[in-house]
C-alpha positions in Angstrom: -56.0 71.1 26.6 -58.9 69.3 25.1 -59.1 71.9 22.3 -55.4 71.6 21.4 -54.9 70.5 17.8 -52.6 67.6 17.3 -50.3 67.3 14.3 -51.5 64.9 11.7 -49.1 62.0 10.9 -46.8 62.6 7.9 -48.0 61.5 4.5 -45.6 60.2 1.9 -45.9 61.3 -1.7 -43.8 59.3 -4.2 -42.8 62.5 -6.1 -41.5 64.4 -3.1 -38.1 63.8 -1.3 -39.6 64.6 2.1 -42.8 63.6 4.1 -45.6 66.1 3.9 -47.8 66.6 7.0 -51.2 68.1 6.9 -50.4 71.0 9.4 -46.6 71.2 9.1 -43.8 71.1 6.6 -40.8 69.5 8.2 -37.5 70.4 6.7 -35.6 67.4 7.7 -34.5 65.6 4.5 -34.8 61.9 4.3 -33.1 59.5 1.8 -34.7 59.5 -1.6 -34.5 55.8 -1.9 -36.3 55.3 1.5 -38.1 52.0 1.8 -41.7 52.5 2.7 -42.6 51.4 6.3 -45.1 48.9 5.0 -42.6 47.2 2.7 -42.8 43.4 2.7 -39.0 43.0 2.2 -36.9 44.1 5.2 -34.1 46.7 4.7 -31.4 44.2 5.7 -32.5 41.7 3.0 -32.3 44.3 0.3 -28.9 45.3 1.5 -27.7 41.7 1.5 -29.1 41.1 -2.0 -27.3 44.2 -3.2 -24.0 43.0 -1.8 -24.4 39.6 -3.3 -25.2 41.0 -6.7 -22.1 43.3 -6.5 -19.9 40.3 -5.4 -21.3 38.3 -8.4 -20.4 41.1 -10.8 -16.9 41.3 -9.3 -16.4 37.5 -9.6 -17.6 37.6 -13.2 -15.1 40.4 -14.0 -12.3 38.4 -12.4 -13.2 35.3 -14.5 -13.3 37.4 -17.7 -9.9 38.9 -16.9 -8.5 35.4 -16.5 -9.9 34.5 -19.9 -8.2 37.7 -21.3 -5.0 36.5 -19.6 -5.3 33.1 -21.5 -5.9 35.1 -24.7 -2.5 36.7 -24.3 -0.8 33.3 -24.6 -1.5 32.7 -28.3 -0.5 36.3 -29.0 2.9 35.9 -27.3 3.3 32.4 -28.9 2.5 33.8 -32.4 5.1 36.6 -31.9 7.8 34.1 -30.7 7.0 31.9 -33.7 7.4 34.8 -36.1 10.6 36.0 -34.4 12.1 32.5 -34.5 11.8 32.0 -38.3 15.1 32.1 -40.1 14.2 34.9 -42.5 12.8 37.1 -39.6 16.1 36.7 -37.8 17.5 39.0 -40.5 14.5 41.5 -40.3 14.7 43.0 -36.9 11.9 45.5 -37.8 9.1 42.8 -37.6 10.5 40.5 -34.9 9.1 41.8 -31.6 6.0 44.0 -32.0 3.6 41.0 -31.6 5.5 39.6 -28.6 5.5 43.0 -26.9 1.8 43.5 -27.6 1.0 40.0 -26.1 3.0 40.7 -23.0 1.2 44.0 -22.5 -2.2 42.2 -22.7 -0.9 39.6 -20.2 0.1 42.3 -17.7 -3.1 44.3 -18.1 -5.2 41.2 -17.7 -3.5 40.3 -14.5 -4.1 43.9 -13.2 -7.8 43.6 -14.0 -8.0 40.2 -12.3 -6.4 41.5 -9.1 -8.7 44.6 -9.2 -11.8 42.5 -9.7 -11.0 39.8 -7.1 -10.3 42.4 -4.4 -12.6 45.0 -5.9 -10.0 47.8 -6.4 -11.9 50.3 -8.5 -8.7 52.1 -9.5 -7.2 48.9 -10.9 -10.4 48.1 -12.7 -10.6 51.5 -14.3 -6.9 51.2 -15.3 -7.6 47.8 -16.8 -10.6 48.9 -18.8 -8.7 51.9 -20.2 -5.5 50.1 -21.1 -7.3 47.1 -22.5 -9.3 49.3 -24.8 -6.0 50.8 -26.1 -4.4 47.4 -26.5 -7.5 46.0 -28.4 -7.4 49.0 -30.7 -3.6 48.4 -31.3 -4.2 44.7 -32.1 -7.0 45.5 -34.5 -4.8 48.2 -36.2 -1.9 45.7 -36.5 -4.2 43.1 -38.0 -5.7 45.5 -40.6 -2.3 46.9 -41.5 -0.8 43.4 -41.9 -3.7 42.3 -44.0 -3.4 45.3 -46.3 0.4 45.2 -46.8 0.5 41.4 -47.3 -2.5 41.1 -49.6 -0.6 41.3 -52.9 1.2 38.1 -53.8 4.1 38.3 -56.3 4.3 34.6 -56.8 3.7 32.9 -60.2 3.8 29.3 -61.4 6.7 28.0 -63.4 5.9 25.4 -66.1 7.4 22.0 -65.4 8.5 23.0 -61.9 7.1 22.0 -58.5 8.0 25.3 -57.0 6.9 28.9 -57.6 9.0 31.9 -58.4 8.4 35.5 -57.3 8.6 39.0 -58.7 9.2 41.9 -56.3 6.8 44.1 -58.4 3.9 41.9 -57.2 4.2 42.9 -53.6 2.9 46.0 -51.8 4.9 49.2 -52.2 5.2 49.5 -48.4 7.0 46.2 -48.1 9.3 47.1 -50.9 10.1 50.5 -49.5 10.5 49.5 -45.8 11.8 45.9 -45.8 13.9 45.3 -48.9 14.9 48.8 -49.9 18.5 49.5 -50.6 19.0 51.0 -47.1 18.1 47.8 -45.3 19.0 45.2 -47.9 22.7 45.2 -47.3 22.4 44.0 -43.7 19.6 41.5 -44.6 21.7 40.1 -47.5 24.7 39.6 -45.2 22.5 37.8 -42.7 21.0 35.5 -45.3 24.5 34.6 -46.7 25.6 33.6 -43.2 22.5 31.4 -42.6 22.0 27.8 -43.8 19.0 28.5 -45.9 20.6 27.6 -49.2 23.0 24.9 -47.9 20.0 22.8 -46.9 19.1 22.4 -50.6 22.3 20.6 -51.4 21.5 18.0 -48.6 17.9 17.5 -49.7 18.1 17.1 -53.5 20.7 14.9 -55.3 19.4 14.9 -58.9 17.9 17.5 -61.2 14.6 15.6 -61.5 14.2 15.6 -57.7 14.9 19.3 -57.5 12.6 20.4 -60.4 9.7 18.2 -59.1 10.2 19.2 -55.4 8.5 21.9 -53.5 11.8 22.9 -51.9 11.3 23.6 -48.2 7.7 24.0 -47.0 8.6 26.8 -44.6 11.3 28.5 -46.7 10.4 27.6 -50.3 9.9 31.2 -51.3 13.2 32.4 -49.8 15.1 29.4 -51.3 13.4 29.8 -54.7 14.4 33.4 -55.0 17.9 33.5 -53.3 19.4 30.1 -53.9 19.0 29.6 -57.6 18.8 31.8 -60.7 15.4 32.5 -62.4 14.2 29.8 -64.6 13.8 32.1 -67.6 17.6 32.5 -67.7 18.0 29.0 -69.0 20.9 27.9 -66.7 21.9 24.3 -66.7 21.5 22.4 -63.5 24.6 21.0 -61.8 23.5 21.1 -58.1 20.8 23.1 -56.2 23.3 25.9 -55.8 25.5 25.5 -58.9 24.2 26.5 -62.3 26.1 27.0 -65.6 25.8 28.3 -69.2 22.6 30.5 -69.3 20.7 30.0 -72.6 18.8 33.3 -72.2 20.9 35.7 -70.2 18.8 38.7 -71.2 15.5 37.1 -70.1 15.7 38.8 -66.7 18.1 41.4 -65.1 18.8 38.9 -62.3 20.5 36.5 -64.8 23.6 38.7 -64.6 23.4 38.8 -60.8 23.7 35.1 -60.3 27.0 33.7 -59.0 28.0 30.2 -58.0 30.0 31.5 -55.0 28.3 30.3 -51.8 28.3 33.7 -50.3 26.9 35.4 -53.4 24.4 33.1 -55.2 21.4 35.3 -56.0 21.4 37.4 -52.8 21.8 40.5 -54.9 18.8 39.5 -57.1 15.4 41.1 -57.0 14.0 37.6 -56.9 15.7 37.1 -53.6 14.0 40.2 -52.2 10.7 39.0 -53.6 11.2 35.5 -52.1 11.9 37.1 -48.7 8.7 39.1 -48.9 6.8 36.0 -50.0 8.0 34.1 -47.0 7.2 37.0 -44.7 3.7 37.3 -46.2 3.0 33.6 -45.7 4.2 33.6 -42.1 2.2 36.7 -41.2 -0.9 35.2 -42.7 -0.5 32.1 -40.5 0.0 34.1 -37.4 -2.9 36.4 -38.2 -5.3 33.5 -37.9 -4.5 33.1 -34.2 -4.4 36.9 -33.6 -7.9 37.3 -35.1 -9.3 34.6 -32.8 -7.6 36.2 -29.8 -8.9 39.7 -30.8 -12.5 38.5 -31.1 -12.3 36.8 -27.7 -10.7 39.9 -26.1 -13.4 42.2 -27.6 -16.2 39.9 -26.2 -14.5 39.7 -22.8 -14.0 43.5 -22.7 -17.6 44.3 -23.5 -19.0 41.8 -20.9 -16.4 43.1 -18.3 -17.6 46.7 -18.9 -21.2 45.7 -18.3 -20.2 43.8 -15.1 -18.1 46.7 -13.9 -21.0 49.2 -14.6 -23.4 46.9 -12.8 -21.1 46.6 -9.8 -20.9 50.4 -9.6 -24.7 50.7 -9.8 -25.2 48.2 -7.1 -22.7 50.0 -4.9 -24.5 53.3 -5.5 -27.9 51.7 -4.5 -26.3 50.2 -1.4 -25.1 53.6 -0.3 -28.5 55.2 -0.9 -30.2 52.4 1.0 -27.9 53.0 4.0 -28.6 56.7 3.8 -25.0 57.7 2.9 -26.0 59.9 0.0 
């Protein structure tokens, strides 16, 4: 018995996943992330720290999702403002895309908040995927709106406080999809039923007031093109919607399209189409300011949320390794 050899204690090598003994090679596999026996930090403290870090990442993701939820408010508000404008009531094509996009951002943000607060990985993954798609759609909408509304067909009229508009000055996409002959019939009938032009007769009593005025700040482009004949025609002023005796009827093709009938006026004029596009361009430019700010905040929130979600997954993986589950 005294000559019996005793097995040497196992020796740990940092590059091997199992302990190596001097006289034996045990095949029992131990966790790769095994804490050395002489570690100064207990295993329970490491596990507690990992759980706290993961909880902090989840809380950060929940806060970021709440910020994304707040960002959906100006998007929805901008869409409602665009849809409520008198001219957009006649253009159904551009009324609701922004509102729908804002509502989708709101729903997805709430989904991400619920997933982060209760740590539902499926909801968080769904949130990250859908939010990436919505941000891409918002950026696409902003770039598209900027490109098609960049040209401005307005020009100054000598001796007048308002501007007039030529349809040739606007983008071909707006001309072909908004005020083309296929859509203009319904738009024209809608404008004739509105009070866009009747407001002028209540606002201006004399010719001097009308010529020096800026017409309506929100509808001046529409009123300038649809409610009066082009200045180049040389019509004599009677009232904002009544003009007689053109001095230069060949100065513009719209000179022959003018009528003093309240349901006709210049609704068949190209200047009316141009005024509608000018009004639409100005409104979209105003709404784009809020949409750009919302897009920048959403991108920042999304990037930070991705980092927090990745960090939470990493901490969860480390926790599983430390507990010997993997």
